[in-house]
N, C-alpha and C positions, 0 to 999 in steps of 0.2 A: 714898386709892387702895388697891385690893386688893393683896395680895402679888403678887410677880412670878410665883410658881407659879400662883396663881389666875388671873392675867392671861393667862398662857400657855394655860391650859385654855380660857379664853374665846376666845382667838385661834383655837385649834383648832376650836372650835365654829363660829365664823364662817366659817372656811375650808370646813368641811363643808357649810354651807348654800350657799355660793357655788359649789361644785363640782357641784351637782345639775343635771340636764338640765331646761331650761326648756321648758314646753309651750305656754303662751299668755300672752305678755307683754301686760299691759293696765293701763297707769298710770291711765287714766281711771276704770276700775272700782275700782282699788286706792285711789285718792284718795277716792272716794265711801265705801268701806269705812272708811277712816281717819276721815273726817268724821263717820261714824255711830258711831264708837268701837268698831268691830269690829276690834280691834287684832290678833287672831289671824290673820284673813284678810288684813288689810292687810300684816302683816309677811311673810307668805308671798308675797304679790304683789310687794312691794318687793324681796324676796330674788331672785325670778325675774327682775325687771328689772335688779337689780344684777349678775346673772350676765353680762349682755351689755353692761355698762358704762353704765347710765343714771345720770347724776349726780343727778337728782331723787330717785331711789330711794335712793342713798347718803345724801343729805341727810336724807331722811325717817327712814331707819333710825337715823341718828345722833341725831335728835330723840327717837325712841322709846326708845333706850337712855339718853339723857340724862335724860328725864322719867319713865322707868319705865312707859311705855305698852305694855301687853301683854307686858312682860318686866321683870326686875329692873333697876334703875338700874345702869349699868356704864360707868365712865369710860373704860376701854380701848377697848371697842367703839364708844363715842361718838367717840373720837379716830380710830379706824380708819376709820369711815365718813365723818366730816368730811374726813379726809385723802384718801380716795378721791374725794370730791366736789371737793376742792381741785385735784386733778389736772386736772379739766376747767374750772377757774376758775369754779366754779358759785357764784353768789350771794356770800355773805360767808364761805364755808367756810374760806378761807385765814386770815382774821382770827380766826375762832373757834378754829382749831387753835392759832394763835399765842397767843391769850388763855388757852387752857386750859393750855398748856405753862408759862406763867408761875407756875402753882400748884405746880410740882414742883421739887425740888432738881436741881442740875446732874447728879448721878449718876442720878437717876430719868429726867431728860430724855434722857440718853445711852442708857439702856436702852430707853426708849419709842421713840426715834427709830430704834433698831436693829430693834425689832419692826415698826414701821410700814414701814420700808424693805424688810424681808423680805416683809412682806405685799404691798406694791406689786409686788415682783418676781414673786410667784406669782399675784397676782390683779389687778394694776393695768392701766392703759390699754393698754400695749403687748401684754400677754399676752391680754387680752380681744379686742383688735383682731385679733391673729393668729389667734385661735380662731374668731371669728364674722364679722369684717368683710372686705370685699374687699381683695385685694392689687392695687395699681394697677400696670399695665405702663407704666412711666415713659416709655420710648422711643416709645410710641404717642400720648402726650398731645398732641403737636404736629401730629398728623394728624387730619383731620376726616372724618366720614361725608359722602358726597355723595348726591344724589338725582337719578337719571336724568342723572348727570353734572354737575348744578348744585349750588351751595353750600347751598341752603335748600330746605325742603319747603313745600308749600302749607298755609296755616293757615286758609283760608277756603273754604267750599263753598256753591255756589249751586245749589239744586235746580231741575230743569227745570220741574217742575210742583208747585205747592203747593195743596192743597185748603183754601181759606179756611174752609170750614164745619167743618173738623176742629179749628180753634183754640178752645180753651176760654177762659173769661173770668177766669182767674186767672194771675198771674205772680209769686207772691211767697211771703211767709213768710221764714223764716230760710234761710241757706245750709245745705243738707244735703249732707254729704260722702258719698262712695260707701261708707262704712262704716255709713251710716244715723245718724250722730251729728250733732247740731246744732252748727255752728261759731260760734254767736253768737245773740244775740237776733233777733227778727223784723227783717228788713232793711227792708222796706217793705210797705205794703198798697196795691196798685195800685187806682187809681180806674177804669181801663179798660185795654184791651190794644192792642198793635199788631195789624196785620192778618194777620201770618204768625207761625208758631212761633218761639220763641227757644230755641236749642240750642247748648250747648257740650259737646263730648265729647272724652274722651281715649281713645286706642286704641293697641294694639301695632301696629307695622308689620312684617309678615313679610318675609323676604328676597325674596319674589316681589312685594312691593308691596301685597299684600292686607291688609285691615284686620281685625284680630282683637281680641277681648275689649274691646268698646266699653264704656266707663264714662261715665255721664252726670255731668258736672260741675254743670251747671245747665240745666234745660229748662222750657219752659212750653208747654202745648197738647198736642194729640195728635200726637206727633212720629214715630210708627212709620214712616210712608211715607218721610219725609225721611231717617231713619236707615238704612232699608233701601236707599234709593237711594245714599246715601253709601257704605255698605258694599260695594255692587256696583261702584261707579265705579272704574275702573283707577287705582291709585295709583302714586306715584313709587317706584322701587326703590332702597332704600338700599344703598350700597356703601362698603367701607373698603379702601383700597389695591387697588381693582379687584375685590374679592371681595364677594359678596352677604352682607349681615348683617341682623339685625333691629334695630328701633329703636322709638321712641315718638313720638306726635304728639298735639297738642291742636288741635282745629278748631272754628271758629265758623261757625254756620249760621243761616239765616233772619234774624230780627230781631237776632240777636247781631252781625250785620255792619253794623247801622245806624250812621251817623255822627250827630253831634249834630243836624244840621239835618233829617235824615230822621226822627229820633226825635221832634223837635218837630212836624214836619209830620204824622206818622202819629198821634201821641198826646201832645199837649202836657201834659194833666193828669198822665200817667204820668211824663213827663220832669221836671215840677216836683216831683213827689213823690219821685222818686229823688234829685234835686238837693238838696232840703231834708234828706233823711235822711242823705245822704253828708256834707253840711256838719256835721250834728250828730255823726255818728260821728267825723269828723276832729278835732273839738274835745274829744271825750271822753277822759279819762285811762285808761279801762278797757282792759286788754289785749285782752279779747274784742272790744270795739268797734273798737279799732285794727286788729285782724285783719280784722274785717268790712269796714272801710274799705279795707284793702289788697286784699281779695278783690273789692270793688266796682270798684276801679281796674283790676283785671285782667279782670273779666268785662264791664264796661261801658266799652269802649275809647274811647268818645266823651267820657268825663269828663275835664275839664281837670286836668292834672297837670304838674309840673315834670319836666324831663328827669332820668331816673334815680330819680324819687321812689318808684315801685313797688318797685324792687329794694332801695333804701335802707330802705324801711319793712319789707319782708319780712326783710331781714338783721337789722335792729334787733330785731324781734319774735322772730326765731330765737335771737338772743343772750340774750333775756330768758326763753327756755325754752318758747316756744309751738310744740308739735310740728307743728301744721298749717302754720304759717309756715315751719318747717324744710323740710317736704316741698315746699311750693309754691316756695320759693326754690331749693331744690336741683333740682326738676323743671324750672324755668325755665332755670337754667344748663345743665342737661343737654340739654334739647330744642334750645336755641339754640347749644349747644356753645361758650359763651363762657368757661367755666371748669369743665371736666369734673372736675378733681380736687376742687374745692370742692363741686360738685354731688353727687358720690358721698359726700363727708363729711357733708353736711347730710341727705341721704336716709338715710344710715346712722344718724345721730343720731335722726331722726324714727322710725326703726324700733325703736329701743330704748324708745320710749314705747308701743309696741304699736299704732301706727297701721297698720291692715291694708293700706291702699293703698301705704304706704311699704315695708312688709315685702315685699309682692308685687313692687314695682319693684326692691327690693334683690335679691330672688331672681332676677329676670330679668337683672339686670346680671351676676350671678355665673355665668350660663350663656350669655349672649348678647352681652355688651358687649365690643367690641374693646379697651377700655381697662382691662379687669379680667381677672385670671387666672381661668380656668375652674375652678369648684369646686362639684361637685354636693352635697357634704355640707353646706357652708354654705348653699347655695341651698335645700336641702330643709328645713333648720332654720327658715328664714324663711318658706318656703311653709307649713310645718306650723303655725307660730304664727298666720299669717293665716287658715289653714283652720279653726283652732279658733274663729275669729270668723265662720265661714261666709262668708268672702270667696271667691266662686266661681272667679274666675280663678286664685287661688292653689290652690284645691282641684284644679282641672284639672292644673296644673303639678305638684303633689305626686303626683297619681295617675300622671302620665306618668313622673316620675323613679322611682317605686316599681315601674314596669313595665319601664323601658328603661335605667336608670342603668348607665353603664360600670362603676362601682364596684358589683359584685354584692352587697356587704354592705348596700347601701342598698335593694335590691329587697325588696318585701314585697307579695306578690300579694293577701293578705287585706286589707291596709290600702288597697290600690288599689281593690279591689272595693267596700269600704265607702264610699270617697269617691265612686266612680261611682254607687253606689246613691243617695247623697244628692243627686247632681246630675241624676238622671234626669228629674225634673219640669220643670227649667228649661233644660235643654240640648238639647232635642229638635230645634232648628234649627242646632245646632253640629256641623259635620262632624267636628271633632277629637274630640268626645265619642264618636262611633260608631267612630272609628279606635281609640281607647283601649279601648273596650268589646270590640272585636274582638281586640285584643292580650290582654286579660284572659281571654277565653274560650279563646284559643290556649294559654295557660299553665296553665289549670285542670287539676286531677288527672283529673277525669272530663270530659274535653273533649267539647263538642258542636261538631263541626266545621262543621255547618250554621250555627251562630250566629257562628262566626268569619267565614265567607264572607259571610253576610247583612249583618253589621254593617260589614265592610270595603267591600263593594259600595255600601252606603248612604252611607258616608263619601265614597267616590270620586264618587258621583253628586251628592251635595249640594255637595261641594267644587268640582266642575267648574262647577256652576251659579253659584257665588259667585266664579268666576274665580280660584280657588286653583290653585297648582301641585300636582297630585296624582300626579306621576310616581313618587315614592317609594312611595306607597300602591299604585299600579298594578303596580309591579314586585314588591311583596310579594304581591299577589293572584296574580300570574302564577306565582310560585314555589310558593305554597300549592296552586294548582289544577293544576299541571303533572301531566298524566297522569290528571286527574279531570274529570268532567263536572259542572258546577254549573248550577242553574236559578235565575234571578233574576226577580223581578217589578218591579224598579226600572226607571225610565225610561219 
């Protein structure tokens, strides 16, 4: 072992790395860099993930210091990072720490334990959680959100009119998440298709009941008409203790609502293909296949399963370190309000792996959840990380905070404009985009007042057409135009 003086210097170096600001956590990319022996990039990526308490990153850093991958072999830093992973009970980290300590004298063990304890106090689980993770409002955990006065929200949507000619002839391939990453091998190759589109979508539910930021979980066919109809359909208004709040929902549409018998009747070859593939996945020991199996149980609700099997499978996979399972398990608990505290914990853990949809959901919890203390700084951190991966809902939220944050130190007009510029091509039908664009023009040094009014009026017009509550925007327009005459070509 190095001298204690040398060890202390190594400790200071590690602390320096862990105190830097993380920009874009991405364990998936970092693991690929590690596998390709790009240890310089991998170390940087793991350090960024370690800053937010990712146990996989701690473990990998320990291995790198132990084997001298991209760095000099270093026993103390190996112990530090295995010790950090052990705090999360990750893999065999506790045993590895115990085995390594057997190589030192009692005096050395006492010294090392003191160093590790000091390090944990400064950079351990509690410190990291306090800096980046949600603080739960314990007294609110026993109260649930209601929907138009009822205990649950609708999770099925039946379109009034579906154009059968719009349906394409493919329904498969692997499950692709909304980050664009494959979550497993090809799930099945369909032989033919049902007669109507298959759609599963997750969306934010605004306080007025409107649906915002629709994210496709799985779709098949040309689903534009169905999604537009769903977005316009009046939704249930979420309330908490009698006050309007925002929430999240996952909805099944079209063929996603089929039961077993309808699926067989509409397309028996497809049913048989799915059934065989799911049976194969269930028997596979692969973590990826087991996750695909769990996703299949969740997406194809007609598949036979034991009571609680889906939840148990997702929890088991989460404990084994699968970030997709962490997010799906936490999201299910959160949407169904069965265990909000655990839901927040698992979504937070998924975020430390750099899963963009998890980072986005964590950010929304930090600004909208009645069970979490409001924290703009933490929310912006997670929105920024997801924005670096071009996750558009997070880019919108990051732009909003940089324009309107109550904490003025978080405001950054130039950064907001950069984000809005990136969103221009894809957000032309989103009223909120034009509202934020109006705010950005209002705050610019060389303000073009006509752009402020034009974009604000466009936001109001489009929002009204989508059944959004635009009263706040209309009040802003009224204040801005008081005593002025404006001309609009909207409507």
